[in-house]
C-alpha positions in Angstrom: 1.6 -56.7 142.2 4.9 -55.8 140.6 6.6 -58.6 138.7 10.4 -58.4 138.2 12.0 -59.0 134.9 14.8 -61.0 136.6 12.2 -63.6 137.6 12.1 -64.7 134.0 15.8 -65.3 133.6 17.7 -68.6 133.9 21.3 -69.8 133.4 21.9 -70.6 129.7 25.3 -72.1 129.0 26.7 -70.9 125.7 27.4 -74.5 124.7 23.7 -75.4 124.4 22.9 -72.5 122.0 22.4 -74.2 118.6 24.5 -72.7 115.8 23.1 -74.8 113.0 19.8 -76.4 112.3 19.7 -80.2 112.5 19.3 -82.2 109.3 16.7 -83.4 108.5 14.6 -80.8 110.2 12.2 -83.2 111.8 15.1 -84.9 113.6 15.1 -82.1 116.2 14.2 -83.3 119.7 10.7 -82.6 121.1 10.0 -82.5 124.8 6.4 -83.3 125.8 6.0 -81.3 129.0 2.8 -83.0 129.9 4.7 -86.0 131.2 8.3 -84.8 130.6 9.0 -87.4 128.0 11.6 -87.0 125.2 10.7 -87.5 121.5 11.8 -86.3 118.1 9.8 -83.8 116.1 8.6 -86.3 113.6 6.6 -87.9 116.5 4.4 -84.7 116.7 1.3 -86.3 115.1 1.4 -89.2 117.6 1.4 -86.7 120.4 -1.7 -84.9 119.2 -5.2 -86.2 118.7 -7.4 -86.5 115.6 -9.5 -83.4 115.3 -6.8 -81.1 116.6 -5.8 -78.1 114.4 -2.2 -77.1 114.0 -1.8 -73.4 113.2 1.5 -72.1 111.6 2.9 -68.7 110.7 3.5 -68.5 106.9 5.6 -65.3 106.9 8.8 -65.3 105.0 12.0 -63.6 106.2 13.3 -60.7 104.3 17.0 -60.4 103.5 16.8 -57.4 105.8 20.5 -56.9 106.8 22.2 -54.2 104.6 25.7 -53.0 105.0 27.1 -49.7 103.8 28.6 -46.3 104.8 27.5 -42.9 105.8 27.6 -40.6 102.8 29.3 -37.7 104.6 31.8 -39.4 106.9 32.3 -42.8 105.2 31.8 -44.5 108.5 30.5 -48.1 108.3 26.9 -48.8 109.1 24.7 -51.8 109.3 20.9 -51.5 108.7 18.3 -54.0 109.8 15.0 -53.4 108.1 12.1 -54.1 110.4 9.1 -53.3 108.3 7.8 -51.4 105.3 5.3 -48.7 106.1 4.1 -48.4 102.5 6.0 -47.3 99.5 9.6 -46.0 100.2 9.0 -45.6 103.9 10.7 -48.2 106.2 11.4 -48.7 109.9 14.9 -50.0 110.7 17.6 -50.5 113.3 20.9 -48.8 112.4 24.2 -49.7 114.0 26.0 -47.7 115.2 23.1 -45.4 115.8 24.5 -42.9 118.2 25.1 -40.2 115.5 22.3 -41.0 113.2 19.9 -38.0 112.8 17.2 -37.1 110.3 18.8 -36.0 107.1 21.7 -38.5 107.2 22.1 -40.4 104.0 23.4 -44.0 103.9 25.0 -45.6 100.9 24.0 -49.3 100.9 25.5 -50.5 97.6 22.6 -50.5 95.1 20.4 -48.8 97.6 20.3 -45.3 99.2 18.7 -44.7 102.5 17.7 -41.2 103.8 16.9 -41.1 107.5 13.7 -39.1 108.0 12.9 -39.6 111.7 14.1 -41.1 115.0 11.3 -43.2 116.6 11.0 -44.7 120.1 12.9 -47.8 121.0 16.1 -46.8 119.0 14.2 -47.3 115.7 14.7 -45.0 112.8 12.4 -44.2 109.9 14.0 -44.0 106.5 13.2 -43.7 102.8 14.8 -46.3 100.6 15.5 -45.9 96.9 17.6 -47.9 94.4 20.4 -46.3 92.6 19.1 -47.4 89.2 15.3 -46.9 89.8 14.4 -50.6 89.9 12.3 -52.4 92.5 13.4 -51.8 96.1 12.1 -55.2 97.3 13.9 -57.1 94.5 17.1 -55.3 95.2 16.9 -56.0 98.9 16.4 -59.7 98.1 19.5 -59.6 95.8 21.9 -57.7 97.9 20.7 -58.1 101.5 21.7 -60.8 104.0 19.5 -63.1 106.1 19.4 -61.4 109.5 20.3 -64.3 111.8 20.0 -63.6 115.6 23.1 -62.2 117.3 23.8 -65.4 119.2 24.2 -67.4 116.0 27.8 -66.9 115.1 28.1 -69.5 112.3 27.0 -68.6 108.7 24.4 -70.8 107.1 25.3 -72.9 104.1 22.0 -72.0 102.5 19.7 -69.0 103.5 16.7 -71.2 103.0 17.6 -73.0 106.2 16.2 -70.0 108.0 12.8 -70.2 106.2 10.0 -72.5 107.1 8.4 -74.8 104.5 5.2 -72.6 104.9 7.0 -69.3 104.1 5.1 -67.3 101.5 4.9 -63.5 101.6 8.1 -61.6 102.5 7.7 -59.4 105.6 9.6 -60.6 108.7 12.9 -59.6 110.2 13.3 -63.0 111.8 11.9 -66.5 111.2 9.0 -68.0 113.2 11.5 -70.6 114.4 9.1 -73.2 115.9 8.0 -73.8 112.3 11.5 -74.6 111.2 11.1 -78.2 112.4 8.3 -79.1 110.0 8.9 -81.2 106.9 6.5 -82.4 104.2 6.7 -85.8 106.0 5.5 -84.2 109.3 2.6 -82.5 107.5 1.6 -85.8 105.8 1.7 -87.6 109.2 -0.6 -85.0 110.6 -3.1 -85.3 107.8 -3.0 -89.1 108.1 -4.0 -88.8 111.7 -6.8 -86.5 111.0 -5.1 -83.3 112.1 -5.5 -80.2 109.9 -3.0 -77.4 109.3 -4.1 -73.8 109.0 -1.8 -70.8 108.4 -1.9 -67.2 109.7 0.7 -64.5 109.3 2.6 -62.2 111.7 5.5 -60.1 110.6 8.2 -60.9 113.2 9.9 -57.6 114.2 11.7 -55.6 116.8 10.9 -57.6 120.0 12.7 -60.6 118.6 15.9 -58.5 118.8 15.3 -56.2 121.7 15.7 -57.6 125.3 13.7 -56.4 128.3 15.9 -53.7 130.0 13.4 -52.6 132.6 13.2 -53.7 136.2 9.5 -54.6 136.1 7.8 -56.3 133.2 4.9 -53.8 133.4 7.4 -51.2 132.3 8.3 -53.0 129.0 6.6 -51.6 125.9 6.1 -54.0 123.0 6.8 -53.0 119.4 3.8 -53.4 117.2 3.8 -56.2 114.6 1.4 -56.6 111.7 -0.7 -59.8 111.4 -3.2 -61.3 109.0 -5.8 -64.0 109.6 -7.7 -65.5 106.7 -11.4 -66.5 106.5 -10.2 -70.0 105.9 -8.1 -70.1 109.1 -11.1 -68.7 111.1 -13.4 -71.3 109.7 -10.9 -74.1 110.6 -10.6 -72.8 114.2 -14.4 -72.6 114.5 -14.8 -76.2 113.3 -12.1 -77.4 115.6 -13.8 -75.7 118.6 -17.2 -77.2 117.6 -15.8 -80.7 117.4 -14.0 -80.6 120.7 -10.5 -80.4 119.1 -7.6 -78.3 120.4 -6.0 -75.3 118.7 -2.3 -76.0 118.6 -0.2 -72.9 117.9 3.2 -73.4 116.3 5.3 -70.7 118.0 4.7 -67.6 120.0 4.0 -65.5 116.9 0.9 -67.6 116.2 -0.2 -67.2 119.9 0.0 -63.5 119.6 -1.8 -63.5 116.3 -4.7 -65.6 117.4 -5.1 -63.9 120.8 -4.9 -60.5 119.1 -7.6 -61.4 116.5 -10.1 -62.6 119.2 -12.9 -60.1 119.6 -14.4 -61.5 122.8 -16.5 -64.1 121.1 -14.4 -65.5 118.2 -11.4 -65.0 116.1 -12.1 -62.4 113.4 -10.5 -62.5 110.0 -8.6 -59.6 108.5 -5.4 -57.6 108.9 -4.4 -55.9 112.1 -1.5 -54.8 114.3 -0.6 -56.2 117.6 1.4 -54.9 120.5 0.0 -57.6 122.9 2.3 -58.4 125.7 1.2 -61.7 127.3 2.2 -61.8 130.9 1.2 -64.1 133.9 -2.4 -63.8 134.7 -3.4 -63.5 131.1 -6.4 -65.6 130.1 -5.9 -67.5 126.9 -9.1 -67.5 124.7 -8.0 -69.3 121.6 -4.8 -71.4 122.0 -5.0 -74.7 123.9 -1.6 -76.2 123.1 1.8 -74.8 122.0 4.7 -76.1 120.1 7.7 -73.8 120.7 11.5 -73.6 120.9 13.4 -72.7 124.1 13.8 -68.9 124.4 16.4 -66.3 125.5 16.5 -65.8 129.2 14.7 -62.7 130.5 12.9 -62.2 127.2 9.2 -61.4 126.5 8.9 -64.9 125.1 9.9 -66.5 128.4 7.3 -64.3 130.1 4.7 -65.6 127.6 5.7 -69.2 128.5 5.3 -68.4 132.2 1.8 -67.1 131.4 0.9 -70.2 129.3 2.5 -72.9 131.5 2.6 -71.3 135.0 5.6 -72.1 137.1 6.1 -75.3 135.3 8.1 -73.5 132.6 11.1 -73.7 134.9 10.8 -77.4 135.3 10.6 -77.9 131.5 13.6 -75.7 130.9 15.6 -77.4 133.7 14.7 -80.8 132.2 15.7 -79.7 128.7 19.1 -78.4 130.0 19.7 -81.6 132.0 18.9 -83.8 129.0 21.1 -81.9 126.5 18.5 -80.2 124.4 19.6 -77.5 122.0 18.3 -74.0 122.7 17.1 -70.9 120.8 16.3 -70.4 117.1 18.0 -73.5 115.7 17.4 -75.5 118.8 15.0 -78.2 119.8 11.3 -77.8 120.7 8.7 -78.6 123.3 5.0 -79.4 123.3 3.0 -77.9 126.2 -0.6 -77.4 127.3 -2.1 -74.2 128.6 -2.3 -74.2 132.4 -3.7 -70.7 132.8 
């Protein structure tokens, strides 16, 4: 049965799109969809049960937006690095990309980029080098800009506002935003209640920026994203399952990671790559409960919410809009159970 992309849209007033994170972070609102009650994020531990396991994404956002010019024409360009494919080889979005072809050289300040290939989904492959032969990653960190989503129009006072407290290894083009609400105090309250925290890693990439532009969701092709699941995280999940606790994913990136790492019997440790597109009818094997923000209309993330919650996703979003919740990356959050 064909499922239309438009069925996952909803009316999102511009006024409810959060432009800045709340301070402190755990003062964000939290909707418990199980009974449609309103809370703040610092109440999370009280809404979970002893023995539950909270799983977070520990990726760190790269300063992946680079500005410069085309060497030949001098025309302005903006490069958004999506991921490193080993050594000097990168995948990136380039704007404007209409006249970008293999062989084009971009001057990006202390970096030079040579386009080597045009890939599907308007992605380009390029080789990056520094003008002085120093480390490319260190130079990116110094001269690059934090790549905020296009709907965030106000600059941050501190780039660390777009990093979670769990952020470790640099790799993502966007933050796992559900984790932005966590503070050390929230983590301590979870521990006090007997709720452990485990970390996995998924490098957030292209599908955070690319909307669905097809008529049917079956026609949408997901971009592949790298993930890593440690032996420790797998052990924590197994212990939680054995004791009857719930696996609580913090964000859609954790859902994709855990469901991708499941081999039919258990979650398997190691590194992998996922192009998993979770749509209605999907049977969740690992994740029981989800903490997540409110997502862009008609996005793959809303499709995942429909798969996880069933038709109740619309009631939750309508409640949040009616109650003045803040939406998208710097917005508020909800706690929901799997209904599939």
